[in-house]
N, C-alpha and C positions, 0 to 999 in steps of 0.2 A: 502494499500499500504505500501511494505515496505521501510525504511529509504534508502533514495539517497546516493548512494556511490561516484558519481563521485564527484570531487572537484569542488564547486561551484565557480563562480566569482562575484565579485561587491564592493561596497566601500557603508558604512556608514558614513554619514558626521559629521566633528567632532566639530558641533555647540553644545552648551549645550542644552540638551532635555531629555525627558523621553518618551522611545516606549511602547506603549500599542496596544493589539487587541483592534479593537472596532466594535460595532455592530450598526445596524441601523435600524429606523423605517422607515414604507412607506407602500406605497400598494405594488402592485405586482412588481412595479418598472419599467413596461414597458406600454405605451399605444400606441394608433394606430398612423401610421405617420404621419406628416402633412406636407403638400407640401410647400417649399418655393425656390425662386429663389437665388441661391447663386453664387458667383465668385468661391468659391472654391470648386471642384468637390466631392461629397460625405458628404460634410458638412450641416448641416442646418444652419438657419440663425444665433440661440441663440449661438451655438457651433463655428461657423466661428467668431463670434464678441469676445467671451470670450477666444477664443484660440488667436487671433491678440492681445488680450488686454496682455494677459498673456505673449506672444512672446516680446511684445514690452517692457514691465517690464523686463522680463529677460535679453534681450541681448541689452537694450537701442536703440532698433531699431525705426525708421521711422514706420509710419503704410504701408506703401507703402513696405518696405523692410521687416516688419513681414508677411504680404501677401505673399511676394516672398519666404521667408523661408518655410511657411508652404504648398503653392504651390508644392514646387521642394522637400519635404523631401522625399515623398512617393519614388520617383525615384533615390533619394541618399539612400534609404535604399537598393533597388534593385542592385545599385551600389556597395555597401560594400559587399553584398551577392556576387555576379560576382568577386569582384577584391580580396576578401579574399578565395574565393574558389581557384582560381587559384594561389595564394601565397602559401598555405597551411600553414606549421611552420615558412615561412619567414615574414608572419603576425603577429605583436606581440599588438593586439588589434584593435578596432575601434569604431568610434562613428561618431554623425551629432555635426558640430559646431553649433555656435549661429545662422548662416544665413541658416542653415537646408542641409548644403553642406558637403560631405563624407570626413571623415579623415581617414587615416590608418596608425597606427604605423609601423615601419621598424626599421633595424637593420644596414642596409647599404645602401650607396648612389645608389649602381646597381638597388638596389629592389627600392629605393625611385623613381628612374628616372622610372622605369617599372609601377608604382601606378601613377604617372603623367600622363603618356601615355593613362593609362585607365580610365582616366577622374575624380579621387580622389586626395585630396590633401595628401602627404606623411609627416610624423613627424619621424624624428628619435630618438630612444630611446635607453636605455642600457640593457632593460632586455627583453629576449623573453617570450613569456606566459610559455613556459616550467620551465624556471627558476623561475617565480613568482608562478605557480601552486606548483612548490616544496616548496617555502617557505612558502605558504599558507597552504598546505599540511601538514607541520612541525607543523605550530601551530594548525590546526585543529583536528591533531592527539592527543592531550592533552584531558584529560576528558574536557566536554561541562561545561560551567560557564555562570550561569543565568546572564541576565543583561549585556551581552557583544554581539558583534557582529564582524563577520570577512569577509571582502570581499577585491575584487581588483578595485582601481582607474585607468580605461583605460587611462585618462586623464595626471594623474601624473606617472603612470608606475609602481605603487607602490601596495603591499597589506596593508590594513588598518585593524588594529585592534582596535574597539572601547570598552572602559570599562566605565561603568556608576558606579556613586557612590555608588549604592546598591549592586553592584558584591561582593563577600566575597575578601576581603583583600589577603587571603593567596593563594586562588584559582586563581585570577586576577593575582598574582605576578609571578604565573607558567607561565602564558600568556607574560607577559613584558619579563620575562628571556628569552624566547623563540624568543621572536620578536627581542631583543637585538642582538641574534646571527647571523641574518641576515643582519646587518647594515642598511642603509638607503632603502633596498628593502621592508622593512616593517614598516610602520608607526602607533605609537600607540598614539590613542585619546582618553583623558578623559573627561567624560561628566556628567552633573549632572542627578540624580532621578533614574530611573529604566526602565525595558521594562516589562509591565504588560498587562496581558489581563484584559478585560472590555467589559461587555455586561450588556446595560442598562434594567432596567426596564421601562414599558411603553406600547405604543399600536401599533397599524397596524400589520407587521407581527410579531405575537404574539403567546407564548405559553409557560406554566411554569411558567409565571412571567415575561418572557424575550422577547426582541424584537430583530430583526434584519433585514436590508434591504434584499429585495428580490433581484438577482443577474440578470443574463443572462437566460431568456426564451428559453428553450431546448427541444429538443424531441427524442426519438428513437422508430422507426415504428411508429411515429403519437402519441406515447404516451407522453403527455406535463409534463415537469418536470421545476424545476427552479434549476439553478447551482447556487449556495452560498458559503460563507466561512463555512469550516470546523470545526471551534470551535464555530459557530452556531448549525450546524445541530445535532453535537455530544453531544450539552448539553441540547437540546430539541427533545423532540421524536415527538410532532405534534403542528403544527402551524395552523392558522387559514387560511390557503390556501390548507394544507394538510401535511400528516405526512413526516418527515425525512426518507428517505430510504439509506442514503448513508452519510460518513465522515470520512475523512483523518486529524487529526491533534494532535499532532505536526507531526514533517517530513515536511508535506503539511498543506494548509490550504483551502482543499476544500470540498463541500458536495452536496448531492442533495434532495430536496424536490419535494414529488410527487404533481403536482399542478393539483388537483382538482375543481377549479374554472371552468373549460371549455374555459379559455381564457389566450393566450399567445402570443401577437402579438411580432414581431420582432424589437422592436425599444425602445429606452430608454427613460424614462419622463425626461424634462428639467426644470419641476418645474414650468413652465409659461403657462402650457396649450399646450405645442410644445413639438415633440419629435426629438430625431436623431435615424434614421433606422440604424439597424447593420445587415451589409451583408457579413461579413466576419469575421475571426479572424486569429490572427498570434500574434508572439512574439514580445517583444518590443525592441527597439533600444536605445543605451544610445545617450541622445540630442534630441530624438524624442518627438515634442508635442503633449501633451495628455489632455485629460479631464478625470472628475470623477463626476459620478451621485451618492448622496447619500441622504439620508432624513433630516440628521441633517445640513449638510453644503452645500446640492443641487447640483449645478453644480460648478464646481472648476476647473481651468487649470492649468498648467504647464508642466514639460518636465522631461524625466526619466532622472535621475542621474546615475542609475547602474542598471546592471542585475545580476541574480545569487548571491542574497545578503542573508549571513547567519545570521537570526535574532534569538538570544537565549532567547525566552521567558521565564518566569519562570516554565511555564509548559512544556517545551522543545523547542527546535530548529524548525525553519520552513526554509527550504534550499530551494535555486534559486529564492527568491523572489525579485520583481522588486521593485525599491526605486524611488520616484517621487518627485517632487517638488508641486503637486496639493494639495490643502488644503483638510485635513480631519479631522474629529472631532468624539467624542466618541457617537455612535449613526449610525455611516457609515456603518459598516461592511456587507459584501456581496453585496455591491454596485459596479456598471460597473466603469472600466478603460477602456476608448476607444481614439482611434484618427479618427476622421471623422467618416465614417462608418464601420472601423476596431475595434472589439474587442479585449482588451488585456489582463484584468485581474479581479481579485475579490478582492475588498477591505479588507486587512488583519488587518494593523496596522497603528501607526502613532506615531511622536516625533520628537520635535526639528527643525519644519518645513519640515521635509519629511514624507511621506506616503510611505506604503507598499503593495504590491498586490502578490496575487497569479496568476501565469501566467495562462491564460484561455484557452491554447490549450493543455496543459497537462492535466487540468482537465475534458475536452471534451473527449480526449482520454482514460482518466480512466474510465469512466463509458460509454462509447460507445454512445456519445450523437453528436448532430447536432444543431447548432443555429435555432431557427426558421425564 
């Protein structure tokens, strides 16, 4: 797939970190669904509890408040979609707050009143999406610099340029100078380390001395495949479950493995003998509570910090990544990002308490695949 030309949006946090692509061991990544009674529709019992715990920790909420935040977030995402569609360019970004409720950035009080009547919270900001896009586009028009990232923080209404210490000083200086031209519309963050690819040697889904987690089980006309990280399928021609038949990395980070095992249930393993059914796919929303399954760190949960993040790995940039606070470790690449029964992304990278995912809808569309 060719490089994406649309100006992406997102934020890379300013904590000190090093970002790395990550690969994961594991079996095929899915097991048969296990029935369980849950209070949250679409959530298996382990995912429900892990999501509640993560929501409580992040927002300082009581357990009942965390449950309510998870209960309302899907309808809140629908509200954001309908409200922002009606506002057009009068909306200046949107997200879910810590209670799972919809927030829409606006530029004037009249629009704020309209948002409030539509059932969302309005937040007055000073910069439009077009203004932020123009500032971000000016920065991204410069030559790509390894060990940096560029995104838009919808919560602070700013573009964020993150520069790791391993970035070339002279090249990074050009980014800093361009950022300064835009005043407080662009924030520069300096962080430790760098942004590196990392595929571990090991077992499970193996090939060529490397290992990666299997991702979503998918099919085209009934032919079974596994949707995985492109930096995995591009590096290894044949795995113990079947051959790599597609790879897009950098620019994207998705790939395809033919599943010759004859088994591909539509559920993700939770590493305790149970599973979470995955029944649909969607794009992630800032503030959405999510979980990730991978063979190194197993089940971890957190929230979406940003979407459409540009991460400049040493091997090249990956555009439009989803950034979350769900824990990821070396050995988790290819693993599934999901919210209840909704698939959202494929594990790509990590660093500084944040994790990065390739959006799954884009990958499904690129290969003409459907979830099993």
